[in-house]
N, C-alpha and C positions, 0 to 999 in steps of 0.2 A: 735141067729138072731135078738130076740128082742134089744139086747144091738147094733147091727151093725144098725139097723132102727135109733134107737135113736142118734147114733152117725152122720148118714147121714143128720138127721134134724138138728142137731148142727151145721155142716159144711155149710148147706144151709144158714140158718138164718145167719151166721157169712157173708157169701157172700154177700147176701140181704143188710146186713148192711153196708158193704163196697162199695158197689155199689150206694148207697143213696147220691146225690150230696150234699154239705155242704150248710147251709142256708147262701144265699148273705149278705153280711154286708152292711150298708148303706154307701154310698160315701159321704166322708167329706165335709162339706159345703165349698163354695169359702170363702176365706177371703175378708172382706169388702175394697175396697181402701181408702188409708187414706183420711181424709177431708183437702182440700186444706186449708193452712193458707194465710190469706189476706197479700200481699206485703207490706213492712214497706212505709210510705208515705215519698217523697223524702223532705228533708231539703230546705226550701225556700232561695233562694241566698241572701244575703244581698242586699237591694237596695240602688245604689248609686244616689244622686239626679242629674240631669242634670245640665252642667254647666250654670252659670247663664249670658244669653247674653243679658239682658236688664239692664240698669242703673237704680238705686233706685233712688228715690226723692230726688233732692239737689246734687245729686253726680255729679261731676266734674273731668276732665281731664286737667293737666296743661303740656303746652309745654315749652319749655324752649331753648332760642337761645342767642346769644352774637355775636358783631362782633364792628367794626369799622365805626363810624358815623361823628367822628372828627378828623381822623388823615388821612394819604395818601390814604385810601380806601374809604373815606366816598364818592365820586361821584358815586361808584357802588353799596355801602351797604346801602346808606339811603333808594332806591327806592327796595331792598331787605326787609327792614323792613316794609315798607308801604305795599307791597304784601302780605307779612304774616297777617299783621294784617287784611286788608281786606278780606283776604280769611277765617280766624277765624270767623270773624263777619258774612261774607255770611253762612259760616258751621252752627253756632249756630242758625242764622235765620231758617235754616231747620229741626232745633231740634238737633244738635249737633251729636256727634256720640253714636248711640243707646240709646239716650234718654240722656246722660251726656253732658253738657255745657262743651266749650273748655276754658280754660284760658291761658295767655299767661303771660311768665316773661321774660324781656329783659334786656340786660346790654350793655352797650358801653366799649369797650375797648381802643378807642383811637389808636388801631394798634399796641399795645404794648403786647409781650407775658407775662410779669407779673400780666399784669391786667387780660388774660385771664384765666390765673392759678388761681389766687384770685377768679375770677367769678366760675370756676368749683368747687372750694373747696367749695363755697358757694350753689351752684345749687346742687352739688352731696349729700349732708346732705339730701335733699328732697326727695330722691329715684327716678330721673325722669325717665318715661318710655323711654325718647329719648331726645338727645340733637341735636341742630343746631349749626354749626359753618359755618364760612365764608371767613376763612383764611387758607392757607397751613403752614403758622409758626405755629399757635396754633393746628391745626391738628396733624402736625409732634410733637409738643412739649406735647400732652396730648395722643398721640396714646397708648401707654403702661397702661396710667393710666384709660382709659374707659376701657381696657380688665380686669385690676384689679378688678375694681369695678362694671363691667357686666352692661355697659351703652351704647347701641348701637349710634351711632353717624351718622348723616346725614349730609354731609359737603359739600361746593362749593368750598373749597379750595384743590384741589385735584392733588396735587403732588405725584408722584409715593410712595415715601416713606413715605407718609402720608395714603396711602391705603393698602400698600403691607409690608411685608407678611400678608395674610388675617388676619383680624383681627376685632374689634368691630367697625372698621370706613366704611361708605358705601358713596362713591362718587355719587353726584347729576347729574355729567356729565362726559363724558371719561377725564381719567387722562391724563394730558398734555402732557406725552410721546406719547401716543395713538393718540392724536390730531395732534401732529407734523407728527406722522407716516402716517395719513391719508392724510394729506396736501400733503406730498410727493408723495404717491400714485397718488393722482390726478395730481400734478404739472408734473410729469413723463410721465403720460398717455396722457397729454394737451400741453406739452410744445412747440411744433411747432405751436400751434395758441394762446397760451396766451403769449409767450417770449414776453420781452421787445421790443420796439419798434426801440430801438437802445441801444448801450451799449457794452459790450465786451464778448468775450468768448461765444457766443450765442448758439453754437452748443449743449449744456448741461446746465441743471441748476448749477449754483454755488452759494451756500446760505451762506448768514451771519447771524449770530444770533445775534439781537442788542435788548438788553432786562436788566430788572432792575437786581440788584445784591441783590437779596432776595429769600427765599426758593420757592415763587410763581416765579419769573423771572426767575430762573434757572430750573424750571419744564420741559421744552422739551431738555434741555441739560443733556442727561444721556448716560451712554456705551450702551444703547440698541438703544437707536437713532442714534448714532454714527454708529453702526455696520448695521442699519437699512439702513441709507443712502448709505453706503459702496455697500450693496447689491443691492440697485435699482441704484448705478452708479451717486449718486448725493454727489458732492464734498461740504463738510462744511470747507468753506474755512476761515472763521472768526467768533470769539466771542467777542462780543464788550460790556462791563456792562456800566450801567448808575446808577445814583442815583434815587429813587423815586421821582418824581415832578421835575427833571430835566429842566430848563428852556432853555437850548441848547444842542442837540446831532449833532452838524455838525462833531466833532471831530471824533465821531463814524462812521458816515454815509462815511465822508471821508476815515476812514481806511478801512469799507467793501469795498470801490472802489477799494482801493489801493491793496487790496488782491485778487480781480479779481472778486469780486460776482457781479452777475447780479439779484440776489433774498435777499430781507429782510426778516428775519421771526421774530415776536417779541411776547415774553409771558410777554405783560403789559395791561395794560387797560387804557380808558378814555384818561389821559392826555398825557400817555406813548406812544401810536402809533399814536396820534394826534401830537405830537412833530418830531415825526420821518417824518411823511408825510409832516408837514409844512417846517421842514429845508431841506429836500429833495427838495422842490419847491424853496425854497430860495436859495439854491447851484446851481439850474440849472440842477439837475440830476435825477427829478421825473421819465423821460421818460427813463432812464437807469436802472430801476430797479423793477422788479415785488415785492410789497410790502405785506404783509400778516401777520396775527397774530391768536390767539386763540379765543375761543368762547366770552371769557369776550371784546375782541377787538368791536367785533360786537354790538356795542351799541350805542343808541343816543348820549351819551355823548360825544365819539368820533367823531361822525358826527358834533356835534355842535362847538366842540374844533377845529377840523381841517378843515372845512368849503369844500371849493372847493377842497382842497388838497387830501380828502379822496377818490376821485372818482376812480374807479378803484382797492380798497381794497379789498384783499380777505381773506377767513377763514372759518373754519368748525363751523357749529352751531347745537348742537344737539337737538334743540326743536323748535317747529312752531314758526312764528313771529307774529307780531300784524297783518301783511298783509294777512295771511292766515284767511281771515274774514269768509270763509265759515264753519270754524270747530267750533261745538257747544260750546267747552270750550273755544276758543278765544272770541266769543259773549259775554259768562258770565263774563268772565275777562273785556272784554272793559265796559262792563253794570255797572259793580264795581268800576272799576276804576273812572266812569263818576259820579255814585252815590256817591262816596265819596271825591269827589271834588280835585283830585289827580292833582299836576302840571304837565304842558306838558314834564317837564325833567324827570319824572318819569315813564313815558310812554317807559320803559325800558325792556331789558332782565333780569334784577334784579327781576323787579316786576312780571313778566310772572313766572320765575322760582320758586320763593317762594309761589305764588299761587297754582302752581302746586304740590310744594312737599308738602303742608297743604293737598292737595287733597290726594296725594300718602300715606300720613301718617295715615290719616282717614281709607284706604283701610286696611292698614299692623295692624291698631290696631283692626277693625272688624274682619279681618281674624284670629287674635289672641284671640279674645274674643270669637269667634266659638270653638276656638279648646281649650281653658282652662277656659273660662269664666271670667267675670268681678273681680271676688274674686281673682284668680290666676295671674292676669295681673301684669306682672313685666318686667323691661328690658332683663332678660334673655329670658323670654318667646316672646318678641318682636324679638328678635336676632334668634331665630330658625326661626322664622315666615319668616324675610326678606331673611333667605339664603334658603327659599323653597317655597316661594309662585308663583315664575314664573314671568311672565310679567305683569308689573303694568303699566297701562294707564292712567296717571293723566290727569284729566280735558279732558278726551275723546283724548288722545293723543297729548296734548300740549307738554308734555315731558314722555319720558317712561322708566322705571327703570326694571333691570333685575337683580339678584344677584343668586349666587349657595354658595357652601360650600367654593370654591377658587376663585371666582369674586367678587370683589368690586366695580365695574363700568360698567355703561352702554356703548356701543361699537360703536352706529351709529351717521352719522350727514350727513348732506347736506353742500357742500361748497358754499358759498354764495359770490356774488360780489356787492360793490357798486356801483350803477349807479343812477346817478341823484338823489344823497341822499336817496335811499332805498336799501334795502338789497334784492338781487334778487340771486334766486336759481339758482347754474350752472349744478345742477347735483341732480340724485335722491339721496335717502338715500345710504348711503356707509358704510361698515364695517371697522372699524379701525383695525389696525394691533395690536397683543398683545404685547405690549413693557413696560409691568410691571418690575419693578427691579428684577433680578435675585436674 
């Protein structure tokens, strides 16, 4: 019995021990979040100094130009040189180009290509930003060299082959084929009211081109102008050539009449159109022809040489004229003309255009400086600007230039007529057809 009780106690104690819950263990402490590390500081980008857009003290920019003042084109080129000089003088008086004074280097070529090439070789060694030329022969002859040497050229010798295919030559006025096309546009649209008072075959224009046998003189005679005349229903009935400075062109005028022409168009200047006009009067056939020419024919030199025979002469003019006296640019040019005591014979188309071209060049240089700075100013940088600058209104619109990657000449002009010794607009601004060489 005693054993039984003892056994029962032992069992009870064992059960009691099993029923006692285990002692709770302490929960593990939370692991502390890692301390954030500081982000690495960004490396500062290297600073590039802004392009220098103001000239250093004493810095200058030289403009180079050359042309004929002692040969056959002297009558038109001499005023070009005077206008250029006076424009640079006025520009320097205003502070130059961003503080840089402008210098000029000029050379007379006498109208000879070999002289133009020699001058080019001399000027190119000075790494010009831009060159200016005035004749078609030298423009055509140096076109490839300009591209090789990366020298942009602004020219007033604007035959198609000199400006196209697009290269480093930029024409200051519409190329001669485009001018002729614009003349044909106007002629066909207005034939009923402008046709000669008498003559032959007056139902439609029949054109004889009477012109110099030079690159300039032939500038209006291209396959593109022939095709355009055909498209407009205009017959080009005769092509008559004469020497520069020829004192008599009656043979060519009579040949034009024999071919059935009632219109004479000439790609000559000064004494060229003047001789055609005077000889048509002396032959008694002036009222049998409508006579016109390109922009260089519309000049005081032609008026002075032709006199009363110039009455009624027509042509496209791509710039404002001295009579546009309300224009701010014309006012300034007129004031400088007088201040520099220029001769009345220089009150011409050439003076206006080179005065304008200097201002256009100022704008191109300033746009280039804004883009690349003075220290990177170069012919190549100027070339890029000229292709992308958009419309450039020189001297408040005295002349307007606009080029692109594939366009090398402006294309707007007004048709003018000589009336009592003045050039009187017959149209608003017209857009010339694109008759560049293919």
